[in-house]
VEXDREN-2710 file (C-alpha; in Angstrom, 1 decimal):
% VEXDREN-2710
k/r/px/py/pz
1/UNK/1.7/24.2/51.7
2/UNK/3.8/26.9/49.4
3/UNK/7.0/28.1/50.6
4/UNK/6.7/32.1/51.5
5/UNK/9.5/34.3/51.3
6/UNK/9.4/37.8/53.1
7/UNK/10.8/41.0/52.0
8/UNK/9.7/43.5/54.2
9/UNK/5.9/43.8/54.4
10/UNK/5.1/42.1/51.2
11/UNK/4.9/38.3/51.1
12/UNK/5.4/36.0/47.7
13/UNK/5.1/32.6/47.1
14/UNK/8.1/30.7/45.6
15/UNK/7.0/27.9/42.9
16/UNK/9.2/25.1/42.9
17/UNK/8.5/21.6/41.3
18/UNK/8.4/18.9/44.0
19/UNK/10.5/15.8/42.7
20/UNK/9.9/13.5/45.5
21/UNK/6.8/11.9/44.4
22/UNK/8.4/11.8/40.9
23/UNK/11.5/9.6/42.4
24/UNK/9.1/7.2/44.2
25/UNK/7.0/6.5/41.1
26/UNK/10.2/5.8/39.2
27/UNK/11.6/3.6/42.0
28/UNK/8.6/1.6/42.1
29/UNK/8.3/0.9/38.3
30/UNK/12.2/0.0/38.2
31/UNK/11.5/-2.5/41.2
32/UNK/8.6/-4.2/39.2
33/UNK/10.3/-4.4/36.0
34/UNK/13.3/-5.9/38.0
35/UNK/11.3/-8.6/39.5
36/UNK/9.1/-9.4/36.6
37/UNK/11.9/-9.5/33.8
38/UNK/13.1/-12.9/34.9
39/UNK/9.6/-14.6/35.0
40/UNK/8.9/-13.3/31.2
41/UNK/9.6/-16.5/28.8
42/UNK/10.8/-15.7/25.5
43/UNK/8.8/-17.7/22.7
44/UNK/10.8/-19.3/20.3
45/UNK/10.5/-18.8/16.6
46/UNK/11.9/-21.2/13.9
47/UNK/12.5/-19.3/10.8
48/UNK/13.1/-21.2/7.6
49/UNK/16.7/-21.1/6.2
50/UNK/18.1/-21.3/2.8
51/UNK/20.5/-23.9/2.5
52/UNK/21.4/-26.8/-0.1
53/UNK/19.6/-30.0/0.7
54/UNK/21.8/-33.2/0.7
55/UNK/19.5/-35.0/-1.6
56/UNK/17.4/-33.6/-4.7
57/UNK/13.8/-34.4/-4.5
58/UNK/12.8/-37.3/-7.3
59/UNK/9.8/-35.8/-8.3
60/UNK/9.4/-31.9/-8.7
61/UNK/6.6/-29.8/-9.9
62/UNK/7.5/-26.2/-10.9
63/UNK/5.4/-23.5/-11.5
64/UNK/7.1/-20.6/-13.9
65/UNK/5.8/-17.5/-13.7
66/UNK/7.0/-15.4/-17.1
67/UNK/7.4/-11.6/-17.4
68/UNK/4.1/-11.0/-18.6
69/UNK/2.4/-13.0/-15.9
70/UNK/1.7/-16.2/-18.1
71/UNK/2.1/-19.3/-16.0
72/UNK/4.2/-22.6/-17.5
73/UNK/4.2/-26.2/-15.5
74/UNK/7.5/-28.0/-15.7
75/UNK/7.4/-31.3/-14.4
76/UNK/11.0/-33.3/-13.4
77/UNK/12.7/-30.9/-15.6
78/UNK/11.0/-31.4/-19.1
79/UNK/9.6/-28.8/-21.2
80/UNK/7.1/-26.6/-19.5
81/UNK/3.3/-26.3/-20.7
82/UNK/1.5/-23.2/-20.8
83/UNK/-1.7/-23.3/-18.6
84/UNK/-4.1/-20.9/-17.1
85/UNK/-4.5/-19.9/-13.4
86/UNK/-8.1/-21.4/-13.3
87/UNK/-6.5/-24.9/-14.2
88/UNK/-3.5/-24.4/-12.2
89/UNK/-4.7/-26.4/-9.1
90/UNK/-6.1/-29.6/-11.2
91/UNK/-3.2/-29.7/-13.3
92/UNK/-0.5/-29.8/-10.2
93/UNK/-2.8/-32.2/-8.3
94/UNK/-2.7/-34.6/-11.7
95/UNK/1.2/-33.8/-11.6
96/UNK/1.4/-35.0/-7.9
97/UNK/-0.2/-38.1/-8.7
98/UNK/-1.8/-38.8/-5.4
99/UNK/1.5/-38.0/-3.5
100/UNK/0.8/-34.8/-1.3
101/UNK/4.2/-34.6/-0.4
102/UNK/5.4/-33.9/-3.9
103/UNK/7.0/-30.2/-3.7
104/UNK/5.7/-27.7/-5.7
105/UNK/8.3/-24.9/-6.5
106/UNK/7.1/-21.5/-7.7
107/UNK/9.9/-19.6/-9.7
108/UNK/9.3/-16.3/-11.2
109/UNK/11.2/-13.8/-13.2
110/UNK/12.2/-10.8/-11.2
111/UNK/10.3/-8.5/-13.2
112/UNK/6.9/-10.2/-12.0
113/UNK/4.7/-8.2/-9.8
114/UNK/4.7/-9.7/-6.3
115/UNK/0.9/-10.1/-6.5
116/UNK/1.1/-12.3/-9.4
117/UNK/3.4/-15.0/-7.4
118/UNK/1.2/-14.4/-4.3
119/UNK/-1.9/-15.4/-6.3
120/UNK/-0.5/-18.6/-7.7
121/UNK/0.8/-19.5/-4.3
122/UNK/-2.9/-18.7/-2.8
123/UNK/-4.4/-20.9/-5.8
124/UNK/-2.4/-23.8/-4.7
125/UNK/-2.8/-23.5/-1.0
126/UNK/-6.3/-23.4/-1.7
127/UNK/-6.5/-26.4/-3.6
128/UNK/-4.6/-28.3/-0.8
129/UNK/-1.2/-28.5/-2.1
130/UNK/0.8/-29.1/1.3
131/UNK/4.4/-28.6/0.0
132/UNK/4.7/-25.3/-2.1
133/UNK/8.2/-23.2/-2.0
134/UNK/9.8/-20.3/-3.9
135/UNK/12.7/-20.9/-6.1
136/UNK/15.9/-19.0/-4.9
137/UNK/18.8/-18.1/-7.0
138/UNK/21.9/-17.5/-5.7
139/UNK/23.8/-14.0/-7.3
140/UNK/27.7/-14.1/-7.6
141/UNK/29.2/-17.2/-6.5
END
């Protein structure tokens, strides 16, 4: 029922905002969040780290993406041989020699479009190459 203020013979209503329901709702929400917060379990995400490995892999296959998006395959540090994207998967599988655990590293020039590197990575993963990584060079030290 609205409050009524009388001034002489005229009566008018006073418009006030009732804060009690708002405060009640906020207190109930606060209690719900305080009770449920300890029950929420946080997921553990293992992020990859960049570090120096203690032992260099014995057999390394490197796919080099040039500035003009040409592909070359370097096996065990030997002179890279040019190849096409269509023949990449078969050539890498052949270079692995049946050992699916042989790492394949993709190195690209910094001027290369990101989609060219992703295309190479996608081609290798669709062919079933398990260990595909990106080459990282430290700048500075």
